[in-house]
DSSP file (Angstrom, degrees, kcal/mol; ACC not computed):
  #  RESIDUE AA STRUCTURE BP1 BP2  ACC     N-H-->O    O-->H-N    N-H-->O    O-->H-N    TCO  KAPPA ALPHA  PHI   PSI    X-CA   Y-CA   Z-CA
    1    1 A M              0   0    0      0, 0.0     2,-0.1     0, 0.0     0, 0.0   0.000 360.0 360.0 360.0 137.0  -11.0   -3.5   32.4
    2    2 A N     >  -     0   0    0      1,-0.1     4,-2.0     4,-0.0     3,-0.3  -0.374 360.0-106.8 -82.3 165.8   -8.7   -0.7   33.7
    3    3 A T  H  > S+     0   0    0      1,-0.2     4,-2.9     2,-0.2     5,-0.2   0.861 115.9  54.8 -64.3 -40.3   -5.9    0.9   31.6
    4    4 A T  H  > S+     0   0    0      1,-0.2     4,-2.6     2,-0.2    -1,-0.2   0.916 110.3  46.5 -65.0 -41.0   -3.0   -0.8   33.4
    5    5 A V  H  > S+     0   0    0     -3,-0.3     4,-2.7     2,-0.2    -1,-0.2   0.908 114.1  48.4 -64.9 -43.7   -4.5   -4.4   32.8
    6    6 A T  H  X S+     0   0    0     -4,-2.0     4,-2.2     2,-0.2    -2,-0.2   0.883 111.9  48.2 -63.3 -38.9   -5.1   -3.5   29.2
    7    7 A E  H  X S+     0   0    0     -4,-2.9     4,-2.1     2,-0.2    -2,-0.2   0.911 112.0  51.1 -66.3 -41.5   -1.5   -2.1   28.7
    8    8 A F  H  X S+     0   0    0     -4,-2.6     4,-2.5    -5,-0.2    -2,-0.2   0.946 110.3  47.7 -63.1 -45.9   -0.2   -5.3   30.4
    9    9 A I  H  X S+     0   0    0     -4,-2.7     4,-2.6     1,-0.2    -1,-0.2   0.918 113.3  48.0 -60.5 -43.1   -2.2   -7.6   28.1
   10   10 A N  H  X S+     0   0    0     -4,-2.2     4,-1.9     2,-0.2    -1,-0.2   0.847 110.7  52.4 -65.1 -33.3   -1.0   -5.6   25.0
   11   11 A N  H  X S+     0   0    0     -4,-2.1     4,-2.3     2,-0.2    -2,-0.2   0.912 110.3  46.7 -64.8 -46.6    2.6   -5.7   26.3
   12   12 A V  H  X S+     0   0    0     -4,-2.5     4,-2.5     1,-0.2    -2,-0.2   0.914 111.9  51.4 -68.2 -39.6    2.4   -9.5   26.7
   13   13 A K  H  X S+     0   0    0     -4,-2.6     4,-2.3     1,-0.2    -1,-0.2   0.902 110.5  49.3 -60.5 -41.8    0.8   -9.8   23.2
   14   14 A L  H  X S+     0   0    0     -4,-1.9     4,-2.3     2,-0.2    -2,-0.2   0.880 112.2  47.8 -65.0 -40.7    3.6   -7.7   21.7
   15   15 A K  H  X S+     0   0    0     -4,-2.3     4,-2.6     2,-0.2    -2,-0.2   0.908 111.7  50.1 -68.5 -40.4    6.4   -9.8   23.4
   16   16 A I  H  X S+     0   0    0     -4,-2.5     4,-2.8     2,-0.2    -2,-0.2   0.935 111.4  48.2 -62.6 -44.4    4.7  -13.0   22.2
   17   17 A K  H  X S+     0   0    0     -4,-2.3     4,-1.8     1,-0.2    -2,-0.2   0.922 112.8  48.4 -61.5 -45.1    4.6  -11.6   18.6
   18   18 A R  H  < S+     0   0    0     -4,-2.3     4,-0.5     2,-0.2    -1,-0.2   0.917 112.3  49.5 -59.0 -45.3    8.3  -10.6   18.8
   19   19 A C  H >< S+     0   0    0     -4,-2.6     3,-1.6     1,-0.2     4,-0.4   0.928 109.6  51.2 -64.9 -43.2    9.2  -14.0   20.2
   20   20 A M  H >< S+     0   0    0     -4,-2.8     3,-1.2     1,-0.3    -1,-0.2   0.812  99.4  64.1 -63.7 -28.8    7.2  -15.8   17.4
   21   21 A N  T 3< S+     0   0    0     -4,-1.8    -1,-0.3     1,-0.2    -2,-0.2   0.703  93.8  62.9 -70.1 -14.4    9.0  -13.7   14.8
   22   22 A N  T <  S+     0   0    0     -3,-1.6    -1,-0.2    -4,-0.5    -2,-0.2   0.679  86.9  91.1 -79.6 -18.5   12.3  -15.5   15.9
   23   23 A Y  S <  S-     0   0    0     -3,-1.2     2,-0.1    -4,-0.4    -3,-0.0  -0.531  84.4-111.5 -80.5 144.1   10.9  -18.9   14.8
   24   24 A L        -     0   0    0     -2,-0.2     2,-0.1     1,-0.1    -1,-0.1  -0.402  33.8-111.9 -70.6 148.4   11.6  -20.2   11.3
   25   25 A L        -     0   0    0     -2,-0.1     2,-0.3    -4,-0.1    -1,-0.1  -0.461  27.9-132.5 -75.2 152.7    8.6  -20.4    9.0
   26   26 A T        -     0   0    0     87,-0.3     3,-0.5    -2,-0.1    87,-0.1  -0.769   5.5-134.8-109.2 161.9    7.5  -23.8    7.9
   27   27 A T  S    S+     0   0    0     -2,-0.3    -1,-0.1     1,-0.2     3,-0.0   0.436  88.1  78.6 -92.5  -3.9    6.7  -24.9    4.3
   28   28 A N  S    S+     0   0    0      1,-0.2     2,-0.5    85,-0.0    -1,-0.2   0.315  79.7  69.2 -96.0  12.3    3.4  -26.7    5.0
   29   29 A H        +     0   0    0     -3,-0.5    84,-2.9    84,-0.1     2,-0.3  -0.845  68.5 115.4-131.9 100.6    1.0  -23.7    5.4
   30   30 A F  E     -A  112   0A   0     -2,-0.5     2,-0.3    82,-0.2    82,-0.2  -0.953  40.5-151.1-150.9 165.5    0.4  -21.9    2.1
   31   31 A H  E     -A  111   0A   0     80,-2.1    80,-2.9    -2,-0.3     2,-0.4  -0.980  10.3-142.6-142.3 163.4   -2.3  -21.0   -0.4
   32   32 A V  E     -AB 110  39A   0      7,-0.8     7,-2.6    -2,-0.3     2,-0.5  -0.976   6.3-160.1-126.3 134.4   -2.3  -20.3   -4.2
   33   33 A E  E     -AB 109  38A   0     76,-3.1    76,-2.8    -2,-0.4     2,-0.6  -0.978   1.3-164.9-116.0 125.8   -4.3  -17.7   -6.1
   34   34 A W  E >  S-AB 108  37A   0      3,-3.1     3,-1.7    -2,-0.5    74,-0.2  -0.918  79.5 -29.0-108.1 103.9   -4.8  -18.1   -9.7
   35   35 A G  T 3  S-     0   0    0     72,-3.2    -1,-0.2    -2,-0.6    73,-0.1   0.820 128.6 -46.1  56.3  32.8   -6.2  -14.8  -11.3
   36   36 A G  T 3  S+     0   0    0     71,-0.3     2,-0.5     1,-0.3    -1,-0.3   0.231 116.3 116.3  93.7 -10.4   -7.8  -14.0   -7.9
   37   37 A T  E <   -B   34   0A   0     -3,-1.7    -3,-3.1     2,-0.0     2,-0.5  -0.792  63.8-133.4 -90.8 128.1   -9.3  -17.5   -7.5
   38   38 A R  E     -B   33   0A   0     -2,-0.5     2,-0.4    -5,-0.2    -5,-0.2  -0.694  28.2-178.1 -82.3 125.0   -8.0  -19.5   -4.5
   39   39 A I  E     -B   32   0A   0     -7,-2.6    -7,-0.8    -2,-0.5     2,-0.3  -0.982  23.1-125.2-129.3 133.6   -7.1  -23.0   -5.6
   40   40 A G        +     0   0    0     -2,-0.4     2,-0.3    -9,-0.1    43,-0.1  -0.615  30.6 175.6 -84.9 133.7   -5.8  -25.7   -3.2
   41   41 A F        -     0   0    0     -2,-0.3    41,-0.3   -11,-0.2   -11,-0.2  -0.956  29.9-150.5-132.9 151.3   -2.5  -27.5   -3.9
   42   42 A T  S    S+     0   0    0     39,-2.7     2,-0.3    -2,-0.3    40,-0.2   0.655  84.1  19.2 -90.0 -20.7   -0.5  -30.1   -1.9
   43   43 A E  E     -E   81   0B   0     38,-1.5    38,-2.3     2,-0.0     2,-0.4  -0.995  53.2-173.0-152.3 138.1    2.9  -29.0   -3.3
   44   44 A V  E     +E   80   0B   0     -2,-0.3     2,-0.3    36,-0.2    36,-0.2  -0.985  19.6 166.9-131.8 127.3    4.5  -26.0   -5.0
   45   45 A S  E     +E   79   0B   0     34,-2.3    34,-3.2    -2,-0.4     3,-0.1  -0.903  44.1  58.3-136.6 166.1    8.1  -26.2   -6.3
   46   46 A G        +     0   0    0     -2,-0.3     2,-1.4     1,-0.2    30,-0.3   0.480  52.6 152.0  93.4   4.4   10.4  -24.2   -8.6
   47   47 A L        +     0   0    0     -3,-0.1     2,-0.3    32,-0.1    -1,-0.2  -0.543  32.7 120.1 -68.9  93.2   10.3  -21.0   -6.7
   48   48 A S        -     0   0    0     -2,-1.4    28,-1.3    28,-0.2     2,-0.4  -0.996  47.9-152.2-155.5 155.8   13.7  -19.6   -7.7
   49   49 A I  E     -H   75   0C   0     -2,-0.3     2,-0.3    26,-0.2    26,-0.2  -0.995  18.6-178.1-128.7 136.4   15.4  -16.8   -9.4
   50   50 A G  E     -H   74   0C   0     24,-2.8    24,-3.7    -2,-0.4     2,-0.4  -0.916  16.2-144.7-128.9 156.3   18.8  -17.0  -11.2
   51   51 A M  E     -H   73   0C   0     -2,-0.3    22,-0.2    22,-0.2    21,-0.1  -0.969  11.2-140.3-123.3 141.8   21.0  -14.6  -13.0
   52   52 A Q        -     0   0    0     20,-2.1    19,-0.3    -2,-0.4    20,-0.2  -0.857  27.6-140.1 -99.0 111.4   23.1  -15.5  -16.1
   53   53 A P        -     0   0    0      0, 0.0     2,-0.5     0, 0.0    19,-0.1  -0.396   7.3-134.8 -72.1 155.5   26.5  -13.7  -15.6
   54   54 A I  E     -I   69   0D   0     15,-3.1    15,-2.5    -2,-0.1     2,-0.4  -0.945   8.8-145.0-109.1 125.3   28.2  -12.0  -18.5
   55   55 A D  E     +I   68   0D   0     -2,-0.5     2,-0.4    13,-0.2    13,-0.2  -0.763  25.1 175.6 -84.6 132.5   32.0  -12.5  -19.1
   56   56 A Y  E     +I   67   0D   0     11,-2.2    11,-2.9    -2,-0.4     2,-0.4  -0.990  10.3 168.0-141.0 132.1   33.6   -9.5  -20.5
   57   57 A R        -     0   0    0     -2,-0.4     2,-0.2     9,-0.3    -2,-0.0  -0.959  26.7-138.3-144.1 125.0   37.3   -8.9  -21.2
   58   58 A E    >   -     0   0    0     -2,-0.4     3,-1.7     1,-0.1    -2,-0.0  -0.574  25.9-121.5 -76.8 142.5   38.7   -5.9  -23.2
   59   59 A G  T 3  S+     0   0    0      1,-0.3    -1,-0.1    -2,-0.2     0, 0.0   0.813 111.3  47.0 -57.2 -34.4   41.5   -7.0  -25.6
   60   60 A S  T 3  S+     0   0    0      2,-0.0    -1,-0.3     0, 0.0    -2,-0.0   0.246  82.7 129.7 -94.7  14.6   44.1   -4.6  -23.9
   61   61 A S    <   -     0   0    0     -3,-1.7    -4,-0.0     1,-0.1     0, 0.0  -0.441  56.8-144.0 -69.7 141.8   43.2   -5.6  -20.4
   62   62 A P  S    S+     0   0    0      0, 0.0     2,-0.4     0, 0.0    -1,-0.1   0.669  82.0  85.6 -77.3 -16.5   46.2   -6.5  -18.2
   63   63 A E        -     0   0    0      1,-0.1    -2,-0.1     2,-0.1     4,-0.1  -0.682  67.2-156.1 -84.6 136.4   44.0   -9.2  -16.6
   64   64 A Y  S    S+     0   0    0     -2,-0.4    -1,-0.1     2,-0.1    -3,-0.0   0.564  75.5  70.4 -90.1  -8.6   43.9  -12.5  -18.4
   65   65 A S  S    S-     0   0    0      1,-0.0     2,-0.1    -9,-0.0    -2,-0.1  -0.867  88.4-111.4-110.6 149.3   40.5  -13.4  -16.9
   66   66 A P        -     0   0    0      0, 0.0    -9,-0.3     0, 0.0     2,-0.2  -0.370  28.4-114.1 -74.7 148.3   37.3  -11.8  -17.9
   67   67 A A  E     -I   56   0D   0    -11,-2.9   -11,-2.2    -4,-0.1     2,-0.4  -0.568  28.7-125.8 -75.3 147.1   35.3   -9.5  -15.5
   68   68 A K  E     -I   55   0D   0     -2,-0.2   -13,-0.2   -13,-0.2    -1,-0.0  -0.804  29.5-179.6 -97.4 132.9   31.9  -10.8  -14.4
   69   69 A M  E     -I   54   0D   0    -15,-2.5   -15,-3.1    -2,-0.4     2,-0.1  -0.982  35.8 -97.9-130.3 145.9   28.9   -8.6  -14.9
   70   70 A P        -     0   0    0      0, 0.0     3,-0.1     0, 0.0     2,-0.1  -0.364  46.5-175.6 -61.3 133.7   25.2   -9.3  -14.0
   71   71 A G        -     0   0    0    -19,-0.3     2,-0.1     1,-0.2   -17,-0.1  -0.123  38.4 -30.6-108.2-152.3   23.2  -10.5  -17.0
   72   72 A A        -     0   0    0    -20,-0.2   -20,-2.1   -21,-0.1     2,-0.3  -0.344  60.9-118.5 -70.8 143.1   19.6  -11.3  -17.6
   73   73 A I  E     -H   51   0C   0    -22,-0.2     2,-0.5    -2,-0.1   -22,-0.2  -0.635  25.6-155.2 -78.8 136.1   17.4  -12.7  -14.8
   74   74 A K  E     -H   50   0C   0    -24,-3.7   -24,-2.8    -2,-0.3     2,-0.4  -0.961   4.2-160.9-117.5 130.9   16.0  -16.1  -15.3
   75   75 A Y  E     -H   49   0C   0     -2,-0.5   -26,-0.2   -26,-0.2    79,-0.1  -0.914  16.7-134.3-106.0 132.2   12.8  -17.4  -13.6
   76   76 A N        -     0   0    0    -28,-1.3   -28,-0.2    -2,-0.4     2,-0.2  -0.417  28.5 -99.4 -80.6 163.5   12.2  -21.1  -13.4
   77   77 A N        -     0   0    0     -2,-0.1     2,-0.4    76,-0.1    76,-0.2  -0.500  38.2-124.1 -74.3 151.9    8.8  -22.6  -14.2
   78   78 A I  E     - F   0 152B   0     74,-2.4    74,-3.2    -2,-0.2     2,-0.5  -0.794  15.3-151.3 -97.7 135.4    6.6  -23.4  -11.2
   79   79 A I  E     -EF  45 151B   0    -34,-3.2   -34,-2.3    -2,-0.4     2,-0.4  -0.958  11.4-170.2-110.8 124.8    5.2  -26.9  -10.6
   80   80 A L  E     -EF  44 150B   0     70,-3.0    70,-3.2    -2,-0.5     2,-0.4  -0.909   2.6-164.8-111.8 138.4    1.9  -27.1   -8.7
   81   81 A K  E     +EF  43 149B   0    -38,-2.3   -39,-2.7    -2,-0.4   -38,-1.5  -0.981  18.9 147.8-126.0 137.2    0.5  -30.4   -7.5
   82   82 A R  E     - F   0 148B   0     66,-1.9    66,-2.6    -2,-0.4     2,-0.3  -0.974  46.2 -88.5-154.0 164.9   -3.0  -31.2   -6.3
   83   83 A G  E     - F   0 147B   0     -2,-0.3     2,-0.4    64,-0.2    64,-0.3  -0.591  47.0-108.6 -73.8 139.7   -5.6  -33.9   -6.2
   84   84 A I        -     0   0    0     62,-2.5     2,-0.4    -2,-0.3    62,-0.2  -0.569  34.9-170.4 -74.4 126.1   -8.0  -34.3   -9.0
   85   85 A K    >   -     0   0    0     -2,-0.4     3,-1.7     3,-0.2     2,-0.1  -0.947  28.9-106.8-115.7 138.9  -11.6  -33.2   -8.4
   86   86 A Q  T 3  S+     0   0    0     -2,-0.4     3,-0.1     1,-0.3     0, 0.0  -0.384 104.2  13.1 -58.7 129.5  -14.5  -33.8  -10.7
   87   87 A G  T 3  S+     0   0    0      1,-0.2     2,-1.1    -2,-0.1    -1,-0.3   0.389  87.8 128.0  86.1  -1.1  -15.7  -30.7  -12.5
   88   88 A D    <   +     0   0    0     -3,-1.7    -1,-0.2     1,-0.1    -3,-0.2  -0.733  19.1 151.3 -83.8  94.4  -12.5  -28.6  -11.6
   89   89 A N     >  +     0   0    0     -2,-1.1     4,-2.6     1,-0.1     5,-0.2  -0.001  21.4 122.3-118.2  30.5  -11.6  -27.4  -15.0
   90   90 A E  H  > S+     0   0    0      1,-0.2     4,-1.1     2,-0.2    -1,-0.1   0.918  85.0  34.6 -59.9 -46.0   -9.8  -24.0  -14.1
   91   91 A F  H  > S+     0   0    0      2,-0.2     4,-2.2    -3,-0.2     5,-0.2   0.887 114.6  55.9 -77.5 -39.4   -6.5  -25.0  -15.8
   92   92 A Y  H  > S+     0   0    0      1,-0.2     4,-1.5     2,-0.2    -2,-0.2   0.920 107.1  52.1 -62.1 -41.3   -8.0  -27.0  -18.6
   93   93 A N  H  < S+     0   0    0     -4,-2.6    -1,-0.2     1,-0.2    -2,-0.2   0.866 107.2  52.4 -62.3 -33.0  -10.1  -24.0  -19.6
   94   94 A C  H >< S+     0   0    0     -4,-1.1     3,-1.0    -5,-0.2    10,-0.5   0.866 108.3  48.5 -71.5 -33.8   -7.1  -21.9  -19.7
   95   95 A L  H >< S+     0   0    0     -4,-2.2     3,-1.0     1,-0.2    -1,-0.2   0.740 103.6  61.9 -66.4 -23.5   -5.3  -24.2  -22.0
   96   96 A N  T 3< S+     0   0    0     -4,-1.5    -1,-0.2     1,-0.2    -2,-0.2   0.475  90.5  70.2 -84.6  -1.9   -8.3  -24.4  -24.3
   97   97 A T  T <   +     0   0    0     -3,-1.0    -1,-0.2    -5,-0.1     2,-0.2   0.549  68.3 123.6 -87.7  -7.4   -7.9  -20.5  -24.8
   98   98 A L    <   +     0   0    0     -3,-1.0     2,-0.3    -4,-0.1     5,-0.2  -0.369  32.1 159.5 -63.1 122.7   -4.7  -21.2  -26.9
   99   99 A K  B >   -J  102   0E   0      3,-2.6     3,-0.9    -2,-0.2    -2,-0.0  -0.918  66.1 -21.0-147.5 117.1   -5.2  -19.6  -30.4
  100  100 A L  T 3  S-     0   0    0     -2,-0.3     3,-0.1     1,-0.3    -2,-0.0   0.920 128.2 -45.4  49.5  51.3   -2.5  -18.6  -32.7
  101  101 A N  T 3  S+     0   0    0      1,-0.2     2,-0.4     0, 0.0    -1,-0.3   0.724 117.0 112.6  64.9  22.0    0.3  -18.4  -30.0
  102  102 A K  B <   +J   99   0E   0     -3,-0.9    -3,-2.6    -5,-0.1     2,-0.3  -0.987  38.7 170.8-124.0 140.2   -2.0  -16.5  -27.7
  103  103 A I        -     0   0    0     -2,-0.4     2,-0.3    -5,-0.2    -5,-0.1  -0.984  42.7 -88.9-144.6 150.0   -3.3  -17.8  -24.4
  104  104 A E        -     0   0    0    -10,-0.5     2,-0.4    -2,-0.3    -7,-0.1  -0.415  45.8-159.4 -58.9 123.6   -5.2  -16.4  -21.4
  105  105 A R        +     0   0    0     -2,-0.3     2,-0.3    24,-0.1    24,-0.2  -0.859  12.2 179.6-106.2 143.1   -2.6  -15.1  -18.9
  106  106 A R  E     - C   0 128A   0     22,-2.6    22,-3.0    -2,-0.4     2,-0.3  -0.960  32.8-106.2-136.0 156.4   -3.3  -14.6  -15.2
  107  107 A D  E     -     0   0A   0     -2,-0.3   -72,-3.2    20,-0.2     2,-0.5  -0.616  32.5-154.0 -75.8 141.8   -1.3  -13.4  -12.2
  108  108 A L  E     -AC  34 125A   0     17,-2.6    17,-3.6    -2,-0.3     2,-0.5  -0.980   8.3-168.9-119.2 126.5   -0.4  -16.3   -9.8
  109  109 A N  E     -AC  33 124A   0    -76,-2.8   -76,-3.1    -2,-0.5     2,-0.5  -0.973   3.9-169.1-116.6 131.6    0.2  -15.5   -6.2
  110  110 A I  E     -AC  32 123A   0     13,-2.4    13,-2.9    -2,-0.5     2,-0.5  -0.981  10.6-166.0-117.6 120.5    1.7  -18.0   -3.8
  111  111 A S  E     -AC  31 122A   0    -80,-2.9   -80,-2.1    -2,-0.5     2,-0.5  -0.922  16.1-150.3-118.7 128.1    1.5  -17.1   -0.1
  112  112 A L  E     -AC  30 121A   0      9,-3.1     8,-3.3    -2,-0.5     9,-1.2  -0.866  31.4-148.1 -91.0 128.6    3.4  -18.7    2.8
  113  113 A L  E     - C   0 119A   0    -84,-2.9   -87,-0.3    -2,-0.5   -84,-0.1  -0.729   7.6-140.7-107.9 149.9    1.1  -18.3    5.8
  114  114 A N    >   -     0   0    0      4,-2.2     3,-2.0    -2,-0.3    -1,-0.1  -0.260  47.6 -78.8 -92.9-173.7    1.8  -17.8    9.5
  115  115 A E  T 3  S+     0   0    0      1,-0.3    -2,-0.0     2,-0.1    -1,-0.0   0.704 131.1  55.3 -61.9 -24.2   -0.1  -19.4   12.4
  116  116 A E  T 3  S-     0   0    0      2,-0.1    -1,-0.3     3,-0.0    -3,-0.0   0.178 119.2-110.0 -89.9  14.2   -2.9  -16.8   12.1
  117  117 A H  S <  S+     0   0    0     -3,-2.0    -2,-0.1     1,-0.2    -4,-0.0   0.766  74.9 139.1  61.9  31.7   -3.3  -17.8    8.4
  118  118 A E        -     0   0    0     -4,-0.0    -4,-2.2     1,-0.0    -1,-0.2  -0.822  61.2-103.3-101.2 138.7   -1.9  -14.4    7.3
  119  119 A P  E     +C  113   0A   0      0, 0.0    -6,-0.3     0, 0.0     3,-0.1  -0.442  40.1 170.2 -65.6 135.0    0.5  -14.2    4.4
  120  120 A V  E    S+     0   0A   0     -8,-3.3    42,-2.0     1,-0.4     2,-0.4   0.739  73.9  21.6-108.2 -42.4    4.1  -13.6    5.5
  121  121 A I  E    S-CD 112 161A   0     -9,-1.2    -9,-3.1    40,-0.2     2,-0.5  -0.997  70.1-171.1-127.0 132.9    5.9  -14.1    2.2
  122  122 A V  E     -CD 111 160A   0     38,-2.9    38,-2.7    -2,-0.4     2,-0.6  -0.988  11.0-158.5-127.0 126.3    4.1  -13.7   -1.2
  123  123 A W  E     -CD 110 159A   0    -13,-2.9   -13,-2.4    -2,-0.5     2,-0.7  -0.930  14.0-161.8 -98.3 119.8    5.6  -14.6   -4.5
  124  124 A K  E     -CD 109 158A   0     34,-3.3    34,-2.3    -2,-0.6     2,-0.5  -0.889   4.4-167.9-105.2 114.0    3.7  -12.7   -7.2
  125  125 A L  E     -CD 108 157A   0    -17,-3.6   -17,-2.6    -2,-0.7     3,-0.4  -0.865  12.0-144.0-101.5 129.6    4.1  -14.1  -10.7
  126  126 A K  E     -     0   0A   0     30,-2.1    29,-2.7    -2,-0.5    30,-0.5  -0.680  70.0  -0.4 -95.9 145.5    2.9  -12.0  -13.5
  127  127 A N  E    S+     0   0A   0     -2,-0.3   -20,-0.2    27,-0.2    -1,-0.2   0.890  84.6 176.0  53.7  51.0    1.3  -13.1  -16.8
  128  128 A A  E     +C  106   0A   0    -22,-3.0   -22,-2.6    -3,-0.4    26,-0.2  -0.531   9.8 171.1 -87.5 153.3    1.4  -16.9  -15.8
  129  129 A F  E     -G  153   0B   0     24,-2.1    24,-2.4   -24,-0.2     2,-0.2  -0.974  36.1-102.4-156.1 149.3   -0.1  -19.6  -17.9
  130  130 A P  E     +G  152   0B   0      0, 0.0    22,-0.2     0, 0.0     3,-0.1  -0.512  30.7 175.4 -76.0 139.3    0.1  -23.4  -17.8
  131  131 A I  E     +     0   0B   0     20,-2.6     2,-0.3     1,-0.3    21,-0.2   0.507  67.2  20.8-118.6 -11.6    2.4  -25.1  -20.3
  132  132 A K  E     -G  151   0B   0     19,-1.1    19,-3.2     2,-0.0     2,-0.4  -0.950  52.8-168.3-159.2 135.6    2.0  -28.7  -19.2
  133  133 A I  E     -G  150   0B   0     -2,-0.3     2,-0.4    17,-0.2    17,-0.2  -0.997  11.9-174.6-125.4 130.1   -0.4  -30.9  -17.2
  134  134 A E  E     -G  149   0B   0     15,-2.9    15,-3.2    -2,-0.4     2,-0.3  -0.981   9.5-151.9-128.2 134.2    0.6  -34.3  -16.1
  135  135 A W  E     -G  148   0B   0     -2,-0.4    13,-0.2    13,-0.2     3,-0.1  -0.726  27.4 -98.3-107.2 152.6   -1.7  -36.8  -14.4
  136  136 A S        -     0   0    0     11,-2.4     2,-0.1    -2,-0.3    -1,-0.1  -0.248  49.9 -90.1 -64.3 159.0   -0.7  -39.7  -12.0
  137  137 A T        -     0   0    0      1,-0.1     2,-0.6     9,-0.0    -1,-0.1  -0.455  38.7-126.7 -65.5 137.7   -0.4  -43.2  -13.3
  138  138 A L        +     0   0    0     -2,-0.1     2,-0.4    -3,-0.1    -1,-0.1  -0.840  34.1 176.1 -92.0 120.9   -3.6  -45.2  -13.2
  139  139 A K    >   -     0   0    0     -2,-0.6     3,-1.4     1,-0.1    -2,-0.0  -0.987  32.0-143.6-129.4 131.9   -3.1  -48.5  -11.4
  140  140 A A  T 3  S+     0   0    0     -2,-0.4    -1,-0.1     1,-0.3    -2,-0.0   0.802 102.6  42.4 -67.5 -27.8   -5.8  -51.0  -10.7
  141  141 A N  T 3  S+     0   0    0     -3,-0.0    -1,-0.3     2,-0.0     2,-0.0   0.327  86.6 121.5 -98.2   8.3   -4.2  -51.9   -7.3
  142  142 A A    <   -     0   0    0     -3,-1.4     2,-0.1     1,-0.1    -4,-0.0  -0.305  44.6-164.2 -74.4 153.9   -3.3  -48.5   -6.1
  143  143 A N        +     0   0    0      2,-0.1    -1,-0.1    -2,-0.0    -3,-0.0  -0.587  57.0  96.3-132.4  67.6   -4.6  -47.0   -2.8
  144  144 A E  S    S-     0   0    0     -2,-0.1     2,-0.1     3,-0.0    -2,-0.1  -0.981  77.6 -90.0-154.6 158.5   -3.8  -43.3   -3.4
  145  145 A P        -     0   0    0      0, 0.0     2,-0.3     0, 0.0    -2,-0.1  -0.413  44.8-106.0 -72.3 150.7   -5.6  -40.1   -4.6
  146  146 A A        -     0   0    0    -62,-0.2   -62,-2.5    -2,-0.1     2,-0.3  -0.628  47.3-166.0 -69.9 130.6   -5.5  -39.2   -8.3
  147  147 A M  E     -F   83   0B   0     -2,-0.3   -11,-2.4   -64,-0.3     2,-0.4  -0.818  14.3-157.4-121.0 156.1   -3.0  -36.3   -8.6
  148  148 A E  E     -FG  82 135B   0    -66,-2.6   -66,-1.9    -2,-0.3     2,-0.5  -0.991   6.3-151.3-132.0 146.8   -2.2  -33.8  -11.3
  149  149 A S  E     -FG  81 134B   0    -15,-3.2   -15,-2.9    -2,-0.4     2,-0.5  -0.970  12.5-164.2-119.4 127.6    1.0  -31.9  -11.8
  150  150 A I  E     -FG  80 133B   0    -70,-3.2   -70,-3.0    -2,-0.5     2,-0.5  -0.961   6.6-152.5-124.2 119.3    0.6  -28.4  -13.5
  151  151 A E  E     -FG  79 132B   0    -19,-3.2   -20,-2.6    -2,-0.5   -19,-1.1  -0.809  15.3-166.8 -92.6 129.0    3.7  -26.6  -14.9
  152  152 A I  E     -FG  78 130B   0    -74,-3.2   -74,-2.4    -2,-0.5     2,-0.3  -0.942   7.8-166.2-120.4 134.9    3.4  -22.8  -15.0
  153  153 A T  E     - G   0 129B   0    -24,-2.4   -24,-2.1    -2,-0.4     2,-0.3  -0.792  14.9-179.1-110.3 165.1    5.6  -20.3  -16.9
  154  154 A H        -     0   0    0     -2,-0.3   -27,-0.2   -26,-0.2   -26,-0.2  -0.934  37.8-117.8-157.2 168.6    5.5  -16.6  -16.2
  155  155 A D  S    S-     0   0    0    -29,-2.7     2,-0.2     1,-0.3   -28,-0.1   0.425  85.1 -31.3-100.5   1.7    7.0  -13.3  -17.2
  156  156 A G        -     0   0    0    -30,-0.5   -30,-2.1     2,-0.0     2,-0.4  -0.831  54.1-117.0 158.6 168.1    8.6  -12.4  -13.8
  157  157 A M  E     -D  125   0A   0     -2,-0.2     2,-0.4   -32,-0.2   -32,-0.2  -0.986  11.4-167.8-136.3 133.4    8.4  -12.6  -10.1
  158  158 A H  E     -D  124   0A   0    -34,-2.3   -34,-3.3    -2,-0.4     2,-0.5  -0.991  15.6-154.7-118.1 130.3    8.0  -10.0   -7.3
  159  159 A I  E     -D  123   0A   0     -2,-0.4     2,-0.5   -36,-0.2   -36,-0.2  -0.910   7.5-168.1-114.5 128.2    8.6  -11.2   -3.7
  160  160 A I  E     +D  122   0A   0    -38,-2.7   -38,-2.9    -2,-0.5     2,-0.5  -0.970   8.0 177.6-117.8 120.6    7.0   -9.5   -0.7
  161  161 A N  E      D  121   0A   0     -2,-0.5   -40,-0.2   -40,-0.2   -41,-0.1  -0.892 360.0 360.0-123.7  98.8    8.5  -10.6    2.7
  162  162 A E              0   0    0    -42,-2.0   -41,-0.1    -2,-0.5    -1,-0.1   0.421 360.0 360.0-106.3 360.0    6.9   -8.7    5.6
């Protein structure tokens, strides 16, 4: 293949990539890594960061309303939902490590993927551990998969958006 054809193809690929960057990302293509182990989930919720403002007013201030200052950052717990599989004890084993207020902590990475299955946005949660596991209701006449919901708490979040 000559150089001009190669350059043309590379130019077209670059234009397509730029065009695709203008599309909004969808929420249905993601993966979760728990301490380096990739685990499949059907739903992830609770990805949020909030700040608790501090009201401050000096007694001699001519303003009658307090000034607002940034306070502590608050991270919500993350809820992960997935189908139950026989022999998959990853989170149960973690809960079983609880001894005298100590539990095995792992980093949790949640990645939103593009069409090429590459991470576009990654939420990195440090020192995460499960605090609650809830199972779906067992019903004799149900026609649905057995699901579990796992609530995870963590020490902080770092977001990478490339």
